[in-house]
N, C-alpha and C positions, 0 to 999 in steps of 0.2 A: 221157686216151686215148691210145694209141701212135700215132706219127707216121705210120705207114703207114695205121692206121685212120682218121686224120684225113684223109689224103690220098684215100682211098677214098671216104669220106664226101662231099668235096668234089666230087669227080667224079660221084657218084650227084645230088648236088644240083643240079649243072651240066646234067646230062641232063634232068634234072626240069624246070629252068626254060626249057629249049629246047623241051620239050613244051609246057608253060604257054603259052609265048610265041607259038608257032606256033598254038594253039587260040586265043587271044585275037585273033590277027590275021586268022584265019578267020571269026569271030564279028563282022561288021561291020554287019548288018542291025538296024534301029531300029524297033521296033513293039511294041505291046502284046502281052501273051501271056496264055494261059490256064494257071493253075496248079490241079491237083488234088491235094488231100490227102485220101487216104483209108486204109482198113484198120481194124482193130479195135482198134488199140492208142491210148492215152491221148495228147493232145497236138495234135489236128488243129486245133481252133479256136485253141488257144493259138498253133500256129504261125502261123495266118492273122493272126492280131491283131498278133504281132510284125511281119509284113511290111505291116501297116497303119501300125503306129507309125513303122515305118522310112521309109514314104512321106510322114507327116505331117512327120517330122524334115526332110524336103528341100522342105517348102512345098507339097507336093501336097494335090490334094482328093480326098475318098473318099466312097464310098457302102456302107452295110452293111445288109443284110437277113439277119436271122435267122430260119430257120425251126425248127419244133419244139423251142424251148426252153422251160424253166420260166417260170413266171409272175414269179420273183423276179428282181432285176437282178444280172448278172455283174460281177466285178470289174472286167473289161475295159470295160464299159459306164459303170460309175460312175466309173472314172478319166477316161473321155473327158468326161462331163459336170462332173467337178470341176475339170478344166483348161480349162473353158469353149471346147471344141473345136466346139461345135454347127455354127459357121460354117464349118469346116472339113470336117465329117463328116455326111452325111446318113444318118439311124438309122431303121431299121423292124424291129419284132420281132412276129413272127407271136403270140408271148406267149400260146399257149392251153395250154401245158404239153405234156408228151410224149404221143404218141397212145395210149400204153398206159395212161394215166391218164384221158385224156378218153373214150375208147372210145365216139366219135360221129363216124362218118366225115363225115356232111353237114356238121356244125359244123366240122370240121378241114378239109373241102373250102373252105368259105366263107372260112375264115381264110386258106388256102393262095392263094386267088385274090386276096385282098386283098394279101398280101404280094408275090405275083406282079406285081401291077399296079404296085407300088412297085420292084421289082426291074426289070421291063421299062423302065419310066421312067428309071432311072439307067443302065442298059445303052445308052440312045440318048442319053444327055446327054455331048457332047464336053468339058464343063468338069470333068468327074470323070476323074481319071487312074486310079483303082482302085476296083473294086466287089467287095465280099466277100460271096458268097452263102453263108452258114453253115449248114450240114446241108441242103442243097438235095438232096443224094442221096436223101434219105427221101422227099422229094415225089416223085420219081420212081419210086422202088420201089414205093410204095404207090398210084400212080397218082393222086396229087391234082393232079398237074401233067402235062401233055402233053410226053413227051420231045422230039419233034420241034420243037415250039413253043419250048421252052426253048434247044435246041441252035441253032435259027435265029436268035434274039435274041442269043446269045453271038456268033454268026458275023458279024453285022450291026452289031456295036458298033462306036463310032469307032476307027480304025485306032492310035491311041496309047493306048488304053484297056487296062488289064489287069483280068483277072477271077480272082478266087480262089474255087474250089468246096471246100467240106469235107463230110465225111460218109463213112459206112461204105457198103459195098455199091455202089460206083459203077457205073453201067451201062457196059458195054463200048464204046457209043457216045460217051458223055463222056469216058472215057479216050482214045479215039481222036482226038476233037477236041482234047484238052489238049495242049499244048506241053511241059509238065513235069508229070509224075506222081510223087508222093511216097507211099508205102504205108508206114503206120506199123504196126508188127508188135505182138500182144499177148503179151509173154512172162512178165511179173508184174504185177500191179496190187494195190496195198494193200487196195482196196475187197474185192477178192475174199478177202482175208485176215480181213476183219472191221473193217478200219479205217475209221471214218465218214469221208464227204467232208467236206472243210474249206474253209472260205472263205479265199480268197487262194491256194490250192492247186488244188482242183477246181473252184471257181466264182468 
């Protein structure tokens, strides 16, 4: 690279560092946050579990409730079990399968209530640093759970506890409550091109 371009690059990096340093200086509040990962694209649960593993790496304790998942174990959960992390992670799965498979609102409602009982217990537990509510948005969309009750429980959680909510079609009230909202877009997906879902990649 030419010398003048190097100097220009260095100047840009210096300005960028000043902006980043100023942002870090402003962000001094310490508390748990609410993270919402939504959108139609692949990777919402994967992202949430990545944060879960990050928390575990720092010796934190966590709770996980999975709503509207299939009845087979996912790779994320199998890994937790193989690593013997049961003491660090409280886990509950609704495990009724997807609602479009069960086609039984009453049975799904009972399972959702049971799962929410576990979730609300976790949200009230100050020993948990992180609570992951995977696919919770579907519970609100299909009226299995009361939106205001869910939001109230999240608001009333211990101050240091972080909550991650995943799922498509998040309600505006949930997005408003969240401190961080990431929306994953659906541009291309191998499944739509006829590629079968694969263990270790899709579940």
